[in-house]
N, C-alpha and C positions, 0 to 999 in steps of 0.2 A: 298368435299372441298369447300373453300370459299376464295373470295378475301378480301382485307382489304383497307378501305377508311379512311382518315384523313381529316377533314374539319376545317380549321382555328384553329388548336390545339395550345394551349397556356400552358406553365408550368411556374409557379412562385414558388420561395421559399421566402416567406415574401415579400419584395419589390424587390427582384431580379429576373427579368424574364430571363429564360434560353432557353425557346423554343418560337419562335416568329411567331405565326400564320401559321403553317405548313399545307399546302394542298397537299395531295398526294393520288394517286389511285394504288393500287397493284392488278394486275388481278388474278383470280382464277388459281392456279397452277404455278405462276410465281416465280422465284428465284430473290429476290430483296436484294440488298446489300446496307446497310448504311456505307458510308466511310467518313473519315474526321480526322482531327488531334485531339489530345487529348484535351478534354474539349469542342468539338464541339456540344455535345448533342446527339450524335448518341445513346448511351446506355440509356440515359433518354427517348429518343423517344421509344426505344424498350420496356423499362419497362412500359411506358404508355399504349402501345398495350397490353401488358401482364396483366396490372392491378396492377402491383407492385408499380407504381407511380400514384398518382391522377391526372387527367387532370383538370387544372385550369378552362379553357374555351375551346369551341370547341366541336367536336364530333368524336368518333371512331366507325367505323362499321365494323363487320366481317359477310361477307355474307349480308344477308338481316336484321340482327339484329344490333341494336344500343346497344353497350357494354360499353359505356362511364362510366356508374356508376355501371356496374356489378363487382362482385367479380371475382378474377382470376380464380377460379375453374369452373365458369359458362360460360367463354369466349369460351371454345373450343380450347385453345392453350396449347402447351407444350414448355418448355423452356430448352435449353442446355446452362449451364454456362460455364465460364472460368475455374472454378475448378470443378473437377468431382463430388464431393459430394455424394460419394458412402459410404454405410454403411460397415465399415471394417470387421465386424463379420459375414456378410451375404456372401453367394455365389453369382456369376454372376446371377444365375437363380433366386435367392431370391431378389436381388436388382432390377432386372428388373420387377418382378412381384409385388413388395412391394406395389406400389400405388394402383393397382387394388385390392389387397388383403384387404387394409385398407378401400377401398370403397365397400367391400362386394361382390365382383364378384365371381361366381362359379369357383372352382378349375380347372374344365375342360376348361373353357374359358381362364383363365389366362395361363394355360399350353400352349394352342393353339396359344395365342398371343405372348408369350415369344418364342415359337418354331419358328413362323414366323419371328419375329424381329432377332432372331439369325441367320436364314438363310440369310435374307437380309445382315446382317453385317459380315457373316462368323465368328460367335463366337461359334459354336456348340461344339468344343473341349474345351472351357473354361468354360463351364456352372457350373461345380462343384468346380471351383477355387474362392478363395477370392481376393479381389482387391490387396493385398499386392504381389500376385504371378503374377500380370499382368504388362505389360509395360504401359508407359504413353499413347500410342495411343490405346492399348487394353481397357484401363479404359475409355477413351473418347468414344470409340465405345459402351461400356456398357451404359455410360450416355446417348448416342443417342438412344440405343435400349430401355431404360427406357421411353423415350419420344415417340418412335413408339408405344409401346404396348398400349399407352393411346389413340390411334387413333385420334388424334387432328385434327382440321380444319386447323390450321396453326402451323408451327414450328417456334420457335424463337431461334436463336443462338447469344449468346454474346461473341464474341471473343473466340470461342471454341478451337482454335489451339494456343493460345499464350503462353501455358505453354509447348509446345512440342519443341523438337530440330528440326533443319531445315529439315533433311531427313523425319521425321515423319510428319512434317507439309505438305510436299508435298504429302506423302501417304495419309493422312487424307483429304486433299483437294480433291483427286481423289475419295476416299470413299464417301465423302458428294455429289460430283457431280453425282456420280453413284446412290446413294440413292435418290437424286431428280428425276432422270430419271425413276427409278424403281417405286416409289410410287406416283410421280406426285403431290405431295402436295404443297401448297403455302408456301414458306419459306422466312423469313426476317433474314438476317445475318449482324451482326455488326462486322467490323473490321477497324483498322487504316492501315492495310497492302493493299495497292492498287493493289499489284499483285494478292492477294486473290481475291479482287473485280473484277479485269478484267478476271480472269480465271473461276470464279464460276457463275457470275451474268447473268441474262437475262436483268436486269434493275439495274442501279447504281444510288443511291442518294447521291450527294456529299453535304456534310454539313459543314458550318462554323458559329461558333458563334450562334447556335441555329436557323439558317436560311438555307433553301435549295438553294444552289448555282445553280445546275443544275441537271436534271434527264434525263437519257437516256441510250441507249445500250452502252456496253463498248467501242466498236470501234467508235461509234458516239461521245462520250465524248473525246476520244483520238484524233480523227481527226478534230472535229469541236467544240472546247471549247467555251463557251459564254464569259468567262473572264480570266484574267491571274491566278487567284487562282487555277481554275479547270485545266487550261493548265499546270500549274506547279506541280499540285498534281497528275494528272493522267499520268502515264508514268515513267519508270525507266530504266536509270537515268532520272532525271527531265529535262524539257525543258530548254534550255539556254535562258536568257533574256540579251539583251544589250540596254542600253539607247540610244535614238535618238531624233531628233527634225525635225519637218516638215519645209522644206525650199524650196521655189520655185517649189512646187509640187513634191518634192522628199523627201525621208527620210534620213537624214544625221546621220550617226552613227560614233561619233568620235573614239570609241575604235577601229573601223576598217579603219578609215581614208577613208571612202567611202561614196557614196550617192546611193540610191536604188530607182528604179521605181518599186513600188509594184501594183499588181492588186486589189487595194481597193479604196474606196472612202476616200481620205485623208482629214482630218480636215484642218483648216487654217494655214497659216505659224505661226510659234512660238510655236506650240502645242507640248508638251513634250510627247513622246511616248516610249514604250518599243518593241523592235523587238524580237520575239520569234522563236526560230528554234531548233528542236529537234536533239539530238546527231546523229541519223543515217542519218540525211539530210545534214550534214556538211562533207566536204573534206578538208584534210590538203594540203596546198600548200607549198611544200618545198622551193619554190623561194621567198615566202613572208617574211615579217619581222614585223608582227604586234603583234605576241604572242610568249610567252616562254612556252615550254612544261615543266611543273612542275613535273608531275608524269605520269606513265603508268601503266595499269593493264592488264596483259595478262591472259584471261580466256579460253584459247583454241582456238576455231575458231573465237571468238570475242575478241576484246581488247578495252579498253577505255584510250584515252589520255586526260589529265587534263591540260588545257591551261590557262595561265594568260596573259591579255592584257596589253599594257602600261599604260592604265587608271585604272588598277586593277580588271577589270571584269573577272570573271572566265567562262571558256567554256569547256564543255565535248564534245568530239568527239568519235564517234563509228567507230572502224575500223575492217575489216574482213580479213580472210585468214592468211597468215604466216607473213605478213608485220606488223611491230611494230615500231611506232615513237620512237625517241631516247629522253630521258630525257635530259633537258638542251639545246636542240636545239631551234633556233628562226625560226618560221615558219609563214605563213599566213593561212587564212581559206577562202573557198569559199562554196557557196550554191546556189541553184536556187532560185530566188526571189519568185517564185510561191509556194515554200515550206515554206516560212516564214509567220508568223502570226504577227499582229500589234495590240498593246493594248494602250488604253489611260493611261498615267502613273499616273494621279490623280484619275480617277474613276475605273481603271483596266479594263474597259469594252473593249470587242474586237471591233476593227475597221474593218469593212467588206467592 
């Protein structure tokens, strides 16, 4: 197996530049997830690693090889797409072994590799079925199996679960995590779903507009984001943001009608800032009067209350247990200042 290195990688379509000098190192055996909003360049970057998109500038390495100008077939990668792309007239066994057969591999070798892939993915009982007789999750497992039999150095996944329903997505997420543990291969996975990113990744790469915003372990990004974009993108529900201004060595938040001493190096007076606080770190104060409860969602042991301040700012509060706030009530909110994060409103950079 091999790691993947990107050095100052740039992609242009004519005069439009969509990837802006990306530098990234993915270790051998690491599960790396590219995550970001639609149009951020994550699939383009994955396709550049696969060789399906030409690299305009920079270099891509897999292991010790520079693969920047290599054909896709020579790179030692296998890609699993959003669509299953199975041959409808072939059985599961034939679909999984088709690539090897086209490359002239011996029948015994093909059979052995297909058998091993079906064991890993628990597909033995479906080998003689055709795709029409399989569920969506089973079809995607066959698609993954087709990649496994090739024995690639790097597995590439391009939003492989987006066509599945919610229950199957959870099931397949567990399957892919188990697959990575069993075969130990380097995997790069693209998704817009930050829950998938948090649960699968050893390393998350957060992208926006063709740039890397931050790279790190899932909980590191959650607990210590570098900017407002990462703070708001990682976490579900998203972090709450409230406008504030630095005055007299404190942060004045008009929406709360309060001033806060925060354990950070504050910029000068008059600096416009955003105060960020996650839903689980906020408590509802029934005696307060700064927010109206617009909506509540009861999800069993956890509930979410959606609040609106007098200045129109929206706040989500996570509640636990049997207690559920009442819609229409007027309340306040409290939180420990050391749980809050502060961001420059103009640059979006974290103030530490």
